[in-house]
C-alpha positions as CSV (number, residue, x, y, z in Angstrom):
1,X,116.9,110.5,92.0
2,X,116.7,113.8,90.1
3,X,116.1,113.0,86.5
4,X,113.4,114.1,84.1
5,X,112.6,110.6,82.8
6,X,112.2,109.4,86.4
7,X,109.9,112.3,87.2
8,X,107.9,111.6,84.0
9,X,107.4,107.9,84.6
10,X,106.7,108.4,88.3
11,X,104.0,110.9,87.5
12,X,102.3,108.4,85.2
13,X,102.5,105.8,88.0
14,X,100.7,108.1,90.4
15,X,97.7,108.6,88.2
16,X,94.7,106.6,89.3
17,X,93.8,106.2,85.6
18,X,96.9,104.2,84.8
19,X,95.9,100.5,84.2
20,X,97.7,97.6,85.8
21,X,99.3,96.6,82.5
22,X,100.8,100.1,82.0
23,X,101.6,100.3,85.7
24,X,103.7,97.1,85.6
25,X,105.5,98.4,82.5
26,X,106.3,101.7,84.1
27,X,107.6,100.1,87.2
28,X,109.9,98.0,85.1
29,X,111.2,101.0,83.2
30,X,111.6,103.1,86.3
31,X,113.4,100.4,88.1
32,X,116.0,100.2,85.4
33,X,116.7,103.9,85.8
34,X,116.8,103.6,89.6
35,X,119.1,100.5,89.4
36,X,121.6,102.5,87.3
37,X,122.0,104.9,90.2
38,X,121.7,102.2,92.9
39,X,124.5,100.1,91.5
40,X,127.0,103.0,91.5
41,X,129.0,101.2,94.3
42,X,128.8,97.7,92.9
43,X,132.0,95.9,93.5
44,X,134.2,95.4,90.4
45,X,137.6,94.0,89.5
46,X,140.0,94.4,86.7
47,X,140.7,91.7,84.1
48,X,142.9,91.4,81.1
49,X,141.2,91.0,77.8
50,X,142.0,91.1,74.1
51,X,140.1,93.5,71.8
52,X,140.2,93.0,68.0
53,X,143.0,95.5,68.0
54,X,145.1,95.1,71.1
55,X,145.2,93.8,74.7
56,X,143.8,96.0,77.4
57,X,142.5,95.9,81.0
58,X,138.8,95.9,81.5
59,X,136.3,96.0,84.4
60,X,133.8,93.3,85.5
61,X,131.6,92.7,88.4
62,X,133.5,91.0,91.2
63,X,132.7,87.7,92.8
64,X,130.7,86.8,94.8
65,X,127.8,87.9,92.6
66,X,125.5,90.6,94.0
67,X,122.3,89.3,95.6
68,X,119.0,90.9,94.6
69,X,116.2,90.6,97.2
70,X,112.7,91.7,96.4
71,X,110.3,91.9,99.3
72,X,107.2,90.0,98.6
73,X,104.9,90.6,96.9
74,X,105.2,94.1,95.5
75,X,108.9,93.9,95.2
76,X,108.5,91.3,92.5
77,X,107.4,94.0,90.1
78,X,110.8,95.6,90.4
79,X,112.9,92.5,89.8
80,X,113.1,92.4,86.0
81,X,114.2,96.0,85.7
82,X,117.0,95.3,88.1
83,X,118.0,92.0,86.5
84,X,118.1,93.7,83.1
85,X,121.0,95.8,84.4
86,X,122.8,93.0,86.4
87,X,121.9,89.7,84.7
88,X,124.6,87.9,86.6
89,X,123.2,88.7,90.0
90,X,121.6,86.0,92.1
91,X,118.0,86.4,93.4
92,X,116.6,85.7,96.8
93,X,113.2,86.4,98.3
94,X,111.9,87.7,101.6
95,X,108.3,87.9,102.8
96,X,108.0,90.5,105.5
97,X,104.8,91.6,107.3
98,X,103.9,93.6,110.4
99,X,102.7,91.9,113.5
100,X,99.5,93.8,114.3
101,X,99.9,93.3,118.0
102,X,103.6,94.1,118.5
103,X,103.8,96.3,115.3
104,X,107.2,94.6,114.7
105,X,108.2,93.2,111.3
106,X,107.9,89.4,111.1
107,X,109.5,87.2,108.4
108,X,106.9,84.8,107.0
109,X,108.9,83.5,104.0
110,X,112.5,83.5,102.8
111,X,114.6,81.9,100.2
112,X,118.2,83.1,100.8
113,X,121.6,81.6,101.3
114,X,122.3,80.8,105.0
115,X,125.7,82.5,104.7
116,X,125.9,85.9,103.1
117,X,129.4,86.8,104.3
118,X,131.0,89.2,102.0
119,X,127.9,89.7,99.8
120,X,126.5,92.9,98.4
121,X,122.7,92.9,98.6
122,X,120.1,95.0,96.7
123,X,116.7,95.1,98.4
124,X,113.7,96.0,96.3
125,X,110.5,97.4,97.8
126,X,108.3,99.9,96.0
127,X,107.1,101.9,99.0
128,X,109.1,103.0,102.1
129,X,106.1,104.0,104.3
130,X,106.7,103.2,108.0
131,X,110.1,101.6,107.2
132,X,109.5,98.5,109.4
133,X,109.5,95.9,106.7
134,X,112.5,97.3,104.8
135,X,114.5,97.8,108.0
136,X,113.6,94.3,109.2
137,X,114.7,92.8,105.9
138,X,118.1,94.7,106.1
139,X,118.6,93.3,109.6
140,X,117.7,89.8,108.4
141,X,120.4,90.1,105.7
142,X,123.0,91.6,108.1
143,X,122.4,88.8,110.6
144,X,123.4,86.3,107.8
145,X,126.6,88.2,107.0
146,X,125.8,90.7,104.3
147,X,128.3,93.6,104.5
148,X,126.9,96.2,102.0
149,X,123.2,96.8,101.3
150,X,121.5,99.1,98.9
151,X,117.7,99.6,99.2
152,X,115.8,100.8,96.1
153,X,112.3,102.2,96.5
154,X,109.9,104.0,94.1
155,X,108.6,106.3,96.8
156,X,109.5,107.1,100.4
157,X,107.8,109.1,103.2
158,X,109.9,111.2,105.6
159,X,108.6,109.3,108.6
160,X,109.7,106.0,106.9
161,X,113.2,107.4,106.1
162,X,113.6,108.5,109.7
163,X,112.5,105.1,111.1
164,X,114.6,103.2,108.6
165,X,117.7,105.3,109.5
166,X,117.2,104.4,113.2
167,X,116.9,100.7,112.4
168,X,120.0,100.5,110.2
169,X,122.3,102.9,112.0
170,X,122.8,100.4,114.8
171,X,123.8,97.6,112.4
172,X,127.2,99.0,111.5
173,X,126.9,98.0,107.8
174,X,126.9,100.4,104.9
175,X,123.3,100.9,103.8
176,X,122.2,103.2,100.9
177,X,118.7,104.2,100.1
178,X,117.8,105.1,96.5
179,X,114.3,106.4,95.7
180,X,112.6,108.2,92.9
181,X,110.9,110.7,95.2
182,X,110.4,111.7,98.9
183,X,106.7,112.5,99.3
184,X,104.9,114.7,101.8
185,X,103.9,112.4,104.7
186,X,102.0,109.3,105.8
187,X,98.3,109.6,106.4
188,X,96.4,108.2,109.4
189,X,96.3,104.7,107.9
190,X,99.9,104.6,106.9
191,X,99.6,105.4,103.2
192,X,102.1,107.7,101.5
193,X,100.7,111.1,100.5
194,X,100.3,111.9,97.6
195,X,101.8,108.5,96.9
196,X,100.4,106.1,94.3
197,X,98.1,103.8,96.3
198,X,98.9,100.2,97.2
199,X,101.7,99.2,94.8
200,X,101.0,95.5,95.2
201,X,97.3,95.8,94.3
202,X,98.1,98.1,91.4
203,X,100.7,95.7,90.0
204,X,98.8,92.4,90.5
205,X,95.2,93.2,91.6
206,X,93.6,92.7,95.0
207,X,94.3,88.9,95.2
208,X,91.6,88.5,97.8
């Protein structure tokens, strides 16, 4: 997303001198800006209403309500910024982790409707690094019937975008990726460079 406010807030996020309190506030503010772009294709319907002056036809978000799905735990830091823009959305949760033997994403927790037929879903994950967790979450939602998915990330690595594209191209469901920036690369341990470090730790501490 090419916008000076996005670039400004993202630069502050990157700084190692930014405290957790300020980091959380910046993520919230940046998420609202990203959500504005990410909801460009939200489904709407027309409805008749009465202004103080005359009748007219307005626009409102169509049913069923969109479903917002933060990936635990770091995605939780993006939730309020998204809900501020679409307060009528419903919220589900997915915990996705990589199996260190198979290197495949594994779902360890979820709280979602069993049937997502006809639902638009918005997946929140701060960092698109390898793309496995985000791609696995999208497949999980598609398997339950979701038919339109937008993924919103603070940062993405080129390797992650390429892998994510491979994972979702085979699903035959429209999937859009919105990010504040595409960084240089992944380093040898899978961190985005220059990145901003571990988003979950910077949001919530080490939690060891």
